[in-house]
N, C-alpha and C positions, 0 to 999 in steps of 0.2 A: 411644922418643923420637917419639911422634906429632905433638907439635907443636913440633918444632926451627923456629926461626926465625919461630913465629907471634907475635902480640902479642895477649893477653887481657886481658879485665877482669870483675872479679867483682865485683859489689855485695854488703854486707853481708858483708864478708868476713873480719872480725875475729876471728869464732870460729865454732865449729858447722858445718854445712854449708858455708857461705861460703867458710870457712879451708879446709875439708878439698878443697876443689873448687879453690882457687887452689893450694894445696901441691901437689897431685895434678900440674897444668897446670905447675908451674914445674917439678917432677922429671922431666917428659917434655920438657922443653928449652924451653916457652913464657917469653918475659918478660911478665911478671903486674903489672897495677895492680890492688892490693888497696883497695876503694873502702868506705868507711866514715865515719859521723860521728863513731865514737869514737875519738878518736887515740889515746889512751892503749894501747887493746886493740891498735889496728891498727897500733902501731908498733912494740909489743911481736911482734906476729906477724911483720911485715916482718922485725925482727932477726933473729927465730929461722929464716927462711927463707934471709936473707942469710948468715947464719951456717953455711949448708950449702954456700954457693957459687951460689945460685940466683939469676936475674934477677928482682928484685922491687922494686917502690916502693908507697908509700902515697899515696893521692889522697883528701883529705878533700873529702867531698859530702854532702849531705843529698839524696838522691835527687826529693824531692817538689817541690825548688826548682828552674826549669827554668834560672836562670842559673849554679847550682851544676853542674848536668849538662852546660850547654855547655862551661864552664870544664873538667869533668873531660875530657872528650873532647878539647879543645883541649890539656892538659895532655900527654896519652897520645900522641896526635900529634906533638908538640914534642919529646916524649922518644924516641919510636921510629919516628916518620912513618907508621904505620898502624896500622889494628886487625882485627883478623881474628876473634875470637870475645868475644862480649857474654854473661855471664850476669846475667841480671835475679834475684838471690836475695835482695834487702834486702826484709826486711818485719816488721811489729809485729803483735801478738795482743792480743785484749782478750776477755773473757767477755760474756755478754749475750744474753738471746733480742730479740725485735725490742720488746717492751714496754719493756725495761729498758735500753737500748742509746739515750745521748741522742745529739743530733744532732752534737755534737763529737767524742766518739768515732768515730761512723761515718764522719767527713769527713776525719779522721786517719787511720784504716785505709785508706781508699780510696785518701786522697792519696800514701802513702806505697808501698802493697801494688801496688795498678793504675796511678794516675796516673804514679809511679816510674818502674814498667817502660814504660809507654808512650813518656815522656821519653827516657829513657835510649835505647831503640830508636829513637825520632826520630831523634838525634843520632849515635849509633853508625851507622846504617843509610847515613847520609849518607857519613861516613867509609869505610863499607865497600863502598859502588858507587864512589867514589875510585879504591878499592884493587882493584876488580876481583871482589869478593863476599866471603862471610865466612859465619857462622854465629853464630846466637842461640839462647840455650837458656835459658827461663824455669821458675823454680821455682817450681810452682803446689802442689798439695796433695791430698791425697787428699778434703777440705773443699772442693775446688771440683768435684768429680764427684759427691758425695752430700751430702744436709743432715747436718750436724752440730749435735744441741741443744747450745743455749746459746753460739753464735758466730756470731750472724747476720751480723756485719759481716764478720769475717775469711772467712767460707763464700762471700759474695756477690764479695770481693775476688778470691778465688782462682778462682772461676767465672769471673770477668771475664778473669783471666791467659789462662785457655784460651781463650776467646773473642779475646782480642788476637793471643795465637799464631796461631790458626787465620786470622784476618784477615790478618796480616801477611806470613803463609805465603804466600798466594796474591797478594797485593799484590806480593812481592819475590823471587817465586821466578824471574823472566824476568829478574832482576836479580842472579843467580848468591848470591841469600842465603837459606840456609834457616833457618826459624824453628821450633822445637822445644820441646816442656814436658816436664818430669819431674814427677810428682804425689807426693811422698812420701807415707809414713803417719807417724805419731808416732816423732821418730828421738830417740834419747838424746844430745841437746844440752843444753849447760848452762843454756839457756832451758826446756826441757823438764825438765830437773832440778829448777831453782828452783820452778817449778811445782807440782811433786810434792812437794817440800819445804813447800810453804804449807800443806797437805790435813793436816787433822786427825790422820791416820794416812797418812803417807807411803808406808810400805810396802804397805798396802790399795791406794792410789791408783796405784802403778805396777802392782801386780798387775791391777788392771782394765784400765787402759791394754793391758796385754800381752795379757789374754785376750780381750779385744776383736775381735782378728785371729787366724786359722788358725795361722799360723805360732807364737804363743805367745810374741811376744816384739817389743821395740821394735826399730827401725831403727838402724844404725850410720853416722855419718858420711860416711865411707868408701865405704860400698854406695851412698849417693846422689850421690857425687862420681863415681863408676865410671860410673854411669848417666849425669850430666851429660858426661863427655868423650866416651864414647861417641855421643853425640848431637851433639857438637862435631866430631868426627873425620870423615875419610873414609870411616870404616867404615861410616858410617850414611849414605853420601851420597845415597841416594835416597829418605830420610825427611826428608818437612817437615810441619809442620802437624799432628805426631803430639803424644799426650800419653800419656806413659810412666809407668804406675802401678808405684811401688815402695814397696809398701805392707803386704807380709806377708800378702796375701790379703785385707785389709779390702774393696773395693770387690768383691770378688768374690761375695760372700755374698750 
């Protein structure tokens, strides 16, 4: 119960890595706000966790909108009076190299993935400072560490998240706030499954994703969640500004 009496906010928490992290925090004693745009999925997720007797609420927010983010933090503070941990997980994806990506797609990816993390960090940090400190974990990607073909906007947004992590780590360290990032490899989430299913040969598409990494498999959401909880916990108390790769060896090649 590493997070007993702690208050945690997880963005993009309706499914995949976000849901796995929210569930893991709640099962370790935290009060958790599941933040997401998709009310139907998020409310279903909250009900499943509440049925386990866990302390969870749903907060609807589009993290790319400053008013939504401000109201999200206000609602958490009104409910629990503090915020100890923020997980910036909300993100969207689009394919396309620099010649094929239109400006609207570029701007939307950066708005959600990078500006969203900036806004949530800005307002969460203010609440954490008032409470005496906290921890922020950004869910970046292997795509933020290396160039992956055909997804320029996504790559740049995740590289930006790593730079945001390091910048905020040095800015906030003296105020007792640690900021770290996890960099997952391709993980077996509903979004990845849907992308694989759209391929002409789904089995071959999945096989290629698996074979691209030395461990020859995709990650599991619970594996990424475990890394998120580690970076948010006192066990990693000397870590700030770190970017932890959880990618089956992809970026070690």
